[in-house]
C-alpha positions as CSV (number, residue, x, y, z in Angstrom):
1,M,0.0,0.0,0.0
2,D,1.3,3.5,-0.9
3,I,1.1,6.1,1.8
4,I,2.3,8.9,-0.6
5,D,1.1,9.2,-4.2
6,V,2.4,12.1,-6.4
7,K,0.7,12.5,-9.8
8,N,1.9,14.8,-12.6
9,V,3.1,17.4,-10.1
10,C,4.6,20.6,-11.6
11,L,5.9,23.6,-9.7
12,T,6.8,26.9,-11.3
13,I,8.0,29.9,-9.2
14,G,8.3,33.1,-11.2
15,K,9.7,32.0,-14.5
16,T,11.6,29.0,-13.1
17,Q,10.2,25.5,-13.4
18,I,11.2,23.8,-10.1
19,L,9.4,20.4,-10.5
20,K,8.5,18.8,-13.9
21,S,5.7,16.3,-14.1
22,I,6.7,14.3,-11.0
23,N,5.0,10.9,-10.8
24,V,6.1,8.8,-7.8
25,S,4.7,6.8,-5.0
26,F,6.1,5.7,-1.7
27,G,5.0,2.4,0.0
28,Q,3.9,2.2,3.6
29,G,6.2,0.8,6.3
30,M,9.5,1.4,4.4
31,I,12.4,3.9,4.4
32,H,12.6,5.8,1.0
33,G,15.5,7.9,-0.1
34,L,15.7,11.0,-2.2
35,I,19.1,11.9,-3.7
36,G,20.4,14.5,-6.1
37,R,22.5,17.6,-6.3
38,N,21.6,20.9,-4.7
39,G,18.8,22.5,-6.7
40,S,17.5,19.2,-8.0
41,G,14.1,19.7,-6.5
42,K,14.3,17.3,-3.5
43,T,13.4,19.8,-0.8
44,M,10.7,21.4,-2.9
45,L,9.0,18.1,-3.5
46,M,9.1,17.4,0.2
47,K,7.5,20.8,0.9
48,C,4.7,20.0,-1.6
49,I,4.1,16.7,0.1
50,C,3.9,18.4,3.5
51,G,1.5,21.1,2.2
52,F,3.9,23.9,2.7
53,I,3.9,24.8,-1.0
54,K,1.0,24.3,-3.4
55,P,2.0,22.8,-6.8
56,T,1.2,24.7,-9.9
57,S,-0.5,21.5,-11.2
58,G,-0.9,17.9,-10.3
59,E,-2.1,16.1,-7.3
60,I,-0.6,14.7,-4.1
61,T,-2.3,12.2,-1.8
62,V,-1.0,11.3,1.6
63,D,-2.7,8.5,3.5
64,G,-5.7,8.6,1.2
65,K,-6.3,12.3,1.5
66,R,-5.5,14.9,-1.2
67,V,-3.2,17.7,0.1
68,G,-4.7,21.1,-0.5
69,K,-8.1,19.6,-1.1
70,D,-9.1,17.2,1.7
71,V,-6.5,18.6,4.1
72,D,-4.3,21.6,4.1
73,F,-1.5,19.7,5.9
74,P,-1.3,15.9,6.1
75,Q,-2.2,14.5,9.5
76,N,0.0,12.2,11.6
77,M,3.3,13.4,10.0
78,G,6.6,14.4,11.6
79,I,8.8,16.8,9.6
80,I,12.4,18.2,9.5
81,I,12.9,20.4,6.5
82,E,15.9,22.7,6.4
83,T,17.3,23.9,9.7
84,P,14.8,23.4,12.5
85,G,13.7,26.7,14.1
86,F,13.2,27.1,17.8
87,I,12.8,30.0,20.3
88,P,16.5,30.7,21.2
89,Y,16.0,31.9,24.8
90,Y,14.0,28.8,25.8
91,S,15.4,25.4,26.7
92,G,14.9,22.5,24.4
93,Y,12.2,20.9,26.6
94,K,10.3,24.2,26.9
95,N,10.4,24.6,23.1
96,L,8.9,21.1,22.6
97,K,6.4,21.6,25.4
98,L,5.1,24.7,23.7
99,L,4.9,22.9,20.3
100,A,3.1,20.0,21.9
101,G,0.5,22.4,23.2
102,L,-0.6,23.3,19.7
103,N,-2.2,19.9,19.1
104,N,-2.7,18.8,22.7
105,K,-2.1,15.2,21.6
106,I,0.6,14.5,24.1
107,G,1.8,15.5,27.6
108,K,5.1,16.1,29.4
109,T,5.9,12.4,29.6
110,Q,5.9,12.0,25.8
111,V,7.9,15.2,25.3
112,R,10.6,14.1,27.7
113,E,10.7,10.6,26.3
114,S,11.2,11.9,22.7
115,M,14.2,13.9,23.9
116,R,15.7,10.9,25.6
117,Q,15.2,8.8,22.5
118,V,17.4,11.1,20.4
119,G,20.1,11.5,23.1
120,L,19.0,14.8,24.7
121,D,18.5,15.5,28.4
122,P,15.1,17.0,29.0
123,D,16.3,18.5,32.3
124,L,19.1,20.5,30.6
125,R,18.4,24.1,31.2
126,R,20.7,25.4,28.5
127,H,19.0,27.8,26.0
128,V,18.7,26.5,22.5
129,R,20.8,29.5,21.3
130,K,23.7,27.8,23.0
131,Y,23.1,24.4,21.4
132,S,25.5,23.0,18.9
133,L,24.2,22.3,15.3
134,G,24.1,18.6,16.2
135,M,22.0,19.3,19.3
136,R,19.6,21.4,17.3
137,Q,19.3,18.5,14.8
138,R,18.5,16.1,17.6
139,L,16.0,18.5,19.0
140,G,14.4,18.8,15.5
141,L,14.1,15.0,15.4
142,A,12.6,14.9,18.9
143,Q,10.0,17.4,17.7
144,A,9.3,15.3,14.6
145,I,8.8,12.0,16.5
146,M,7.2,13.2,19.8
147,E,3.6,12.7,18.7
148,N,4.4,9.2,17.4
149,P,3.5,9.9,13.7
150,D,3.1,7.2,11.1
151,L,5.1,9.2,8.5
152,L,8.4,11.0,8.9
153,I,9.7,13.5,6.2
154,L,13.4,14.2,6.9
155,D,15.5,16.6,4.9
156,E,19.2,16.1,5.8
157,P,18.5,15.0,9.3
158,F,22.1,14.1,10.1
159,N,23.6,17.6,9.5
160,G,25.9,18.6,12.3
161,L,26.0,15.1,13.9
162,D,29.3,13.5,14.7
163,K,30.1,9.9,13.7
164,D,28.6,8.4,16.8
165,G,25.5,10.6,16.5
166,V,24.9,9.5,13.0
167,K,25.2,5.9,14.0
168,E,22.7,6.4,16.9
169,M,20.2,8.2,14.6
170,R,20.4,5.5,11.9
171,E,19.7,2.9,14.5
172,Y,16.8,4.9,15.8
173,L,15.3,5.3,12.3
174,L,15.6,1.6,11.6
175,S,13.8,0.8,14.8
176,Y,11.1,3.3,14.0
177,K,10.6,1.6,10.6
178,E,10.3,-1.8,12.4
179,Q,7.2,-0.3,14.2
180,G,5.5,-0.1,10.8
181,K,6.3,3.6,10.3
182,T,7.2,5.2,6.9
183,I,10.2,7.5,6.4
184,L,11.1,9.6,3.4
185,I,14.6,10.9,3.8
186,C,16.9,13.2,1.8
187,S,20.6,13.0,2.4
188,H,23.8,13.9,0.6
189,S,25.5,10.9,2.2
190,A,25.5,7.8,0.0
191,E,26.3,5.8,3.1
192,D,23.1,7.0,4.9
193,I,21.0,6.1,1.9
194,S,22.6,2.7,1.4
195,V,22.3,1.7,5.1
196,L,18.7,3.0,5.6
197,C,16.7,3.0,2.4
198,E,14.8,0.3,0.6
199,T,14.0,2.4,-2.4
200,V,16.1,5.3,-3.8
201,H,14.8,8.0,-6.1
202,E,17.4,10.1,-7.9
203,M,16.4,13.7,-8.9
204,D,17.9,16.2,-11.2
205,K,16.6,19.5,-12.6
206,G,13.2,19.0,-11.1
207,E,12.7,15.5,-12.5
208,I,13.0,11.9,-11.1
209,L,15.6,10.2,-13.3
210,K,15.9,6.8,-11.7
211,I,14.3,4.6,-9.1
212,S,16.2,1.7,-7.5
């Protein structure tokens, strides 16, 4: 069963065509990879799937619902796209607690547990502005997983992580998939893709060139 279905999606911004007739689907319960050079359209495709950008034409269905028609933003989805943004003068825990309050699906226990799962101490009072890039990435992943979504969309989630951190996050994502979750990941690292992904989709100049 496909959890994401993209049909004839085109995106033009100004006079530039960003995505060109994208047709692709992603099966449920798997880790899927998007690869390609900078500017190939990977992040824009992810933004369209998440409902952040409306395609010029075409249709995107996530978990049986059309994005922009049935729902503005797909439900039950965790997202990291570009550098995660947080309130710099709050701790990591306080940032996540505020975000959790938007949907009121989870409480303090789940917020704290999501931080522990990615290797962060929920009792650390350090302001996010003093976090390293790797700590910010971990906090972004904690935010993405804290409501236990069925689908994760991750754009370069390992940025700023050291070797041990990358190993930990890979192991976590593989365990997340074993729970029946679906992950769509974009990474510049061929090793990340080969270790994690069951399907790989190569993009260039707004088109999907190859699927393996």
